[in-house]
C-alpha positions as CSV (number, residue, x, y, z in Angstrom):
1,M,-5.7,-3.8,-1.5
2,I,-7.3,-4.8,-4.7
3,E,-7.2,-7.8,-7.1
4,S,-8.8,-7.8,-10.5
5,V,-9.2,-10.2,-13.4
6,R,-10.2,-9.8,-17.0
7,Y,-11.9,-12.6,-18.8
8,P,-13.8,-13.3,-22.0
9,S,-17.6,-13.7,-21.9
10,Q,-20.5,-13.8,-24.2
11,C,-22.8,-10.8,-24.5
12,S,-26.3,-11.7,-23.3
13,G,-27.7,-9.2,-25.8
14,C,-26.2,-10.3,-29.1
15,G,-23.9,-13.2,-28.3
16,S,-20.7,-11.4,-29.3
17,E,-17.5,-12.2,-27.4
18,M,-16.5,-9.4,-25.0
19,E,-14.2,-8.8,-22.1
20,C,-15.5,-8.7,-18.5
21,V,-13.6,-7.1,-15.6
22,G,-14.0,-8.4,-12.1
23,V,-12.6,-6.8,-8.9
24,Q,-12.4,-7.5,-5.2
25,A,-11.1,-4.7,-3.0
26,L,-10.6,-3.9,0.6
27,V,-12.1,-0.4,0.9
28,G,-11.6,1.0,4.3
29,Q,-12.5,-1.9,6.6
30,R,-14.9,-3.6,4.1
31,L,-14.6,-6.1,1.3
32,E,-16.3,-5.0,-1.9
33,W,-16.6,-6.6,-5.3
34,D,-17.8,-5.6,-8.8
35,I,-18.1,-7.1,-12.3
36,G,-18.6,-5.0,-15.4
37,Y,-18.7,-5.2,-19.1
38,H,-19.8,-3.2,-22.1
39,C,-20.5,-4.8,-25.5
40,S,-19.0,-2.8,-28.3
41,V,-21.2,-4.5,-30.9
42,C,-24.7,-4.0,-29.4
43,G,-24.0,-1.6,-26.6
44,D,-25.3,-3.9,-23.9
45,A,-23.7,-3.2,-20.5
46,L,-23.7,-4.7,-17.1
47,Y,-22.3,-3.5,-13.8
48,E,-22.9,-5.5,-10.6
49,C,-21.4,-4.7,-7.3
50,G,-21.8,-5.6,-3.7
51,P,-20.2,-6.2,-0.3
52,G,-17.7,-9.0,-0.4
53,G,-17.1,-11.8,2.0
54,S,-19.5,-14.7,1.4
55,C,-21.5,-12.5,-1.0
56,I,-18.8,-12.4,-3.7
57,P,-19.9,-14.5,-6.7
58,D,-18.2,-17.9,-6.7
59,D,-17.2,-17.6,-10.3
60,L,-15.4,-14.3,-9.6
61,R,-13.7,-15.6,-6.5
62,R,-12.5,-18.7,-8.5
63,R,-11.1,-16.5,-11.3
64,L,-9.3,-14.2,-8.8
65,L,-7.7,-17.2,-7.1
66,A,-6.7,-18.7,-10.4
67,E,-5.2,-15.4,-11.6
68,H,-3.5,-14.2,-8.4
69,G,-3.0,-17.4,-6.4
70,E,-4.1,-18.1,-2.8
71,A,-3.0,-15.7,-0.1
72,R,-2.3,-17.3,3.3
73,L,-3.0,-15.9,6.8
74,I,0.1,-16.1,9.0
75,L,0.0,-15.5,12.8
76,S,3.3,-13.7,13.5
77,D,3.1,-14.8,17.1
78,P,2.7,-18.6,17.2
79,L,1.6,-18.4,20.8
80,A,-1.1,-15.9,20.0
81,S,-4.2,-16.2,22.3
82,P,-6.5,-18.8,20.7
83,V,-9.4,-17.1,22.4
84,L,-8.7,-13.8,20.7
85,V,-8.1,-15.4,17.3
86,M,-11.3,-17.5,17.4
87,K,-13.3,-14.4,18.6
88,V,-12.2,-12.5,15.5
89,L,-12.7,-15.5,13.2
90,R,-16.3,-16.0,14.5
91,A,-17.1,-12.3,14.1
92,E,-15.7,-12.2,10.5
93,L,-16.5,-15.6,9.1
94,G,-19.5,-16.7,11.2
95,G,-19.9,-20.2,12.4
96,D,-19.7,-21.8,15.7
97,L,-16.8,-22.4,18.1
98,A,-15.9,-25.7,16.6
99,Q,-15.6,-24.1,13.1
100,A,-13.5,-21.3,14.5
101,K,-11.2,-23.8,16.2
102,G,-10.9,-25.7,12.9
103,T,-10.0,-22.5,11.1
104,L,-7.4,-21.7,13.7
105,Q,-5.9,-25.1,13.2
106,Q,-5.8,-24.5,9.4
107,I,-4.1,-21.1,10.0
108,R,-1.5,-22.6,12.2
109,A,-0.9,-25.4,9.7
110,G,-0.5,-22.8,6.9
111,T,-3.5,-24.2,4.9
112,F,-6.1,-21.4,5.5
113,A,-6.2,-19.3,2.3
114,G,-8.3,-17.0,0.2
115,T,-7.9,-13.9,-1.9
116,M,-5.4,-11.3,-0.8
117,P,-8.2,-8.8,0.1
118,E,-9.9,-11.4,2.2
119,M,-6.8,-12.3,4.1
120,T,-5.8,-8.6,4.5
121,L,-9.1,-7.8,6.1
122,L,-8.6,-10.6,8.6
123,V,-5.1,-9.3,9.3
124,H,-6.6,-5.9,10.1
125,R,-9.2,-7.4,12.3
126,L,-6.7,-9.6,14.2
127,C,-4.3,-6.7,14.7
128,A,-7.1,-4.5,16.0
129,A,-7.7,-7.3,18.6
130,G,-4.0,-7.4,19.6
131,V,-3.0,-10.4,17.5
132,K,0.0,-9.9,15.2
133,A,-0.7,-11.4,11.8
134,E,0.2,-10.9,8.2
135,A,-1.0,-12.1,4.8
136,E,1.3,-13.4,2.1
137,H,1.2,-14.7,-1.4
138,P,3.5,-17.8,-1.5
139,Q,3.6,-17.7,-5.3
140,K,1.3,-16.9,-8.1
141,P,0.0,-19.9,-10.2
142,D,2.2,-19.1,-13.2
143,E,5.3,-18.9,-11.1
144,T,4.9,-22.4,-9.8
145,S,4.3,-23.9,-13.3
146,A,7.4,-22.1,-14.7
147,R,9.8,-24.2,-12.6
């Protein structure tokens, strides 16, 4: 599972406009991200990468959500054990029991969302704990504005 976005940026070396590429991917059972560019004018280049989750740069995450839309986490079994779900949420997202309970309420209300790689990782973790779940893209941003 991978999402990527291309966007214009200004070269820090010479100020020329260039194209950046940002990626978030689910690799095995880990989220990873990277951002890269190469300036064709001065040759300046940058490649940043790291583990995903909360470490993904906010700007990259915002761009991915704008480009691909928010993915939602759906519990396939509406009666899934709240204890199991909250245990997975706390392990993956951190926070205390109250935050996990709030996130579970958001999931059940259909308002908990993120990038597709983020939601897919949670689906994998929930399924491994015995909770049936899926991730879905309701619609991409450009599909809703075309109506």
